[in-house]
DRENNU-645620 format. One record per residue (C-alpha): residue in one letter; residue number from 1; x, y, z. Coordinates in nm, 3 decimals, padded with zeros to 5 digits. Example, Ala and Ser with C-alpha at 12.3 -4.5 7.8 and 13.67 -1.06 7.14 Angstrom:
BEGIN
[r A, 1, [01.230, -00.450, 00.780]];
[r S, 2, [01.367, -00.106, 00.714]];
This chain:
BEGIN
[r M, 1, [00.000, 01.606, -00.042]];
[r T, 2, [00.271, 01.694, 00.208]];
[r T, 3, [00.215, 01.719, 00.581]];
[r K, 4, [00.522, 01.937, 00.641]];
[r Y, 5, [00.474, 02.315, 00.642]];
[r D, 6, [00.669, 02.497, 00.371]];
[r P, 7, [00.692, 02.873, 00.439]];
[r N, 8, [00.770, 02.935, 00.070]];
[r N, 9, [00.463, 02.741, -00.045]];
[r P, 10, [00.197, 02.727, 00.229]];
[r L, 11, [-00.125, 02.540, 00.164]];
[r T, 12, [-00.434, 02.741, 00.078]];
[r D, 13, [-00.746, 02.736, 00.295]];
[r K, 14, [-00.913, 02.513, 00.038]];
[r E, 15, [-00.622, 02.267, 00.045]];
[r L, 16, [-00.629, 02.267, 00.426]];
[r D, 17, [-01.003, 02.194, 00.424]];
[r E, 18, [-00.951, 01.907, 00.179]];
[r M, 19, [-00.666, 01.769, 00.387]];
[r A, 20, [-00.879, 01.782, 00.702]];
[r E, 21, [-01.163, 01.598, 00.528]];
[r H, 22, [-00.936, 01.336, 00.372]];
[r N, 23, [-00.704, 01.260, 00.664]];
[r F, 24, [-00.742, 01.459, 00.983]];
[r D, 25, [-00.415, 01.324, 01.127]];
[r W, 26, [-00.224, 01.470, 00.831]];
[r F, 27, [-00.400, 01.800, 00.890]];
[r L, 28, [-00.290, 01.801, 01.254]];
[r E, 29, [00.068, 01.709, 01.155]];
[r Y, 30, [00.070, 02.001, 00.911]];
[r L, 31, [-00.053, 02.242, 01.179]];
[r D, 32, [00.209, 02.109, 01.423]];
[r S, 33, [00.488, 02.164, 01.169]];
[r K, 34, [00.360, 02.516, 01.098]];
[r S, 35, [00.351, 02.587, 01.471]];
[r E, 36, [00.711, 02.466, 01.509]];
[r Y, 37, [00.819, 02.692, 01.221]];
[r L, 38, [00.640, 02.996, 01.369]];
[r K, 39, [00.806, 02.937, 01.707]];
[r T, 40, [01.142, 03.004, 01.540]];
[r K, 41, [01.016, 03.347, 01.431]];
[r S, 42, [00.897, 03.472, 01.769]];
[r R, 43, [01.054, 03.597, 02.089]];
[r P, 44, [00.941, 03.634, 02.449]];
[r L, 45, [00.778, 03.964, 02.544]];
[r N, 46, [00.998, 04.224, 02.713]];
[r S, 47, [00.899, 04.409, 03.033]];
[r H, 48, [00.720, 04.693, 02.855]];
[r E, 49, [00.521, 04.459, 02.632]];
[r L, 50, [00.425, 04.232, 02.922]];
[r K, 51, [00.312, 04.534, 03.125]];
[r K, 52, [00.105, 04.669, 02.836]];
[r I, 53, [-00.062, 04.335, 02.757]];
[r S, 54, [-00.128, 04.258, 03.124]];
[r F, 55, [-00.291, 04.592, 03.195]];
[r L, 56, [-00.497, 04.578, 02.874]];
[r D, 57, [-00.611, 04.225, 02.962]];
[r A, 58, [-00.703, 04.326, 03.318]];
[r A, 59, [-00.893, 04.631, 03.192]];
[r A, 60, [-01.084, 04.421, 02.938]];
[r R, 61, [-01.185, 04.182, 03.215]];
[r G, 62, [-01.277, 04.467, 03.450]];
[r D, 63, [-00.999, 04.353, 03.684]];
[r S, 64, [-00.689, 04.515, 03.830]];
[r I, 65, [-00.326, 04.412, 03.870]];
[r T, 66, [-00.227, 04.327, 04.227]];
[r K, 67, [00.112, 04.421, 04.368]];
[r E, 68, [00.212, 04.051, 04.364]];
[r K, 69, [00.105, 04.015, 04.000]];
[r W, 70, [00.294, 04.333, 03.908]];
[r E, 71, [00.612, 04.199, 04.070]];
[r S, 72, [00.567, 03.873, 03.882]];
[r I, 73, [00.525, 04.062, 03.552]];
[r K, 74, [00.842, 04.262, 03.612]];
[r K, 75, [01.038, 03.950, 03.704]];
[r Q, 76, [00.919, 03.761, 03.395]];
[r G, 77, [01.001, 04.058, 03.173]];
[r K, 78, [01.355, 04.079, 03.309]];
[r E, 79, [01.402, 03.703, 03.257]];
[r N, 80, [01.274, 03.731, 02.899]];
[r E, 81, [01.508, 04.022, 02.826]];
[r K, 82, [01.805, 03.834, 02.973]];
[r H, 83, [01.720, 03.526, 02.767]];
[r F, 84, [01.693, 03.741, 02.451]];
[r W, 85, [02.030, 03.909, 02.503]];
[r D, 86, [02.202, 03.585, 02.604]];
[r K, 87, [02.072, 03.422, 02.287]];
[r K, 88, [02.172, 03.722, 02.074]];
[r N, 89, [02.523, 03.723, 02.224]];
[r G, 90, [02.559, 03.346, 02.176]];
[r I, 91, [02.567, 03.261, 02.545]];
């Protein structure tokens, strides 16, 4: 059994359970390799997405967004967007 994640042939839930029972370290290595693969398929959230998620999270917690937190959200969103475009343009 391989411990490296293969996106074209991922292990089934049953195989993962068996791996975890047989050798838990292998199971963790497999999950780490899957996590590394998934990181290559994601991107940071842009300003709009960060704003939406932050306000939804605050509402779910019965909280509000402070002015300082809002400024931090905007700043992080701008940094994420810059990083995305720099990466896309090969900078």
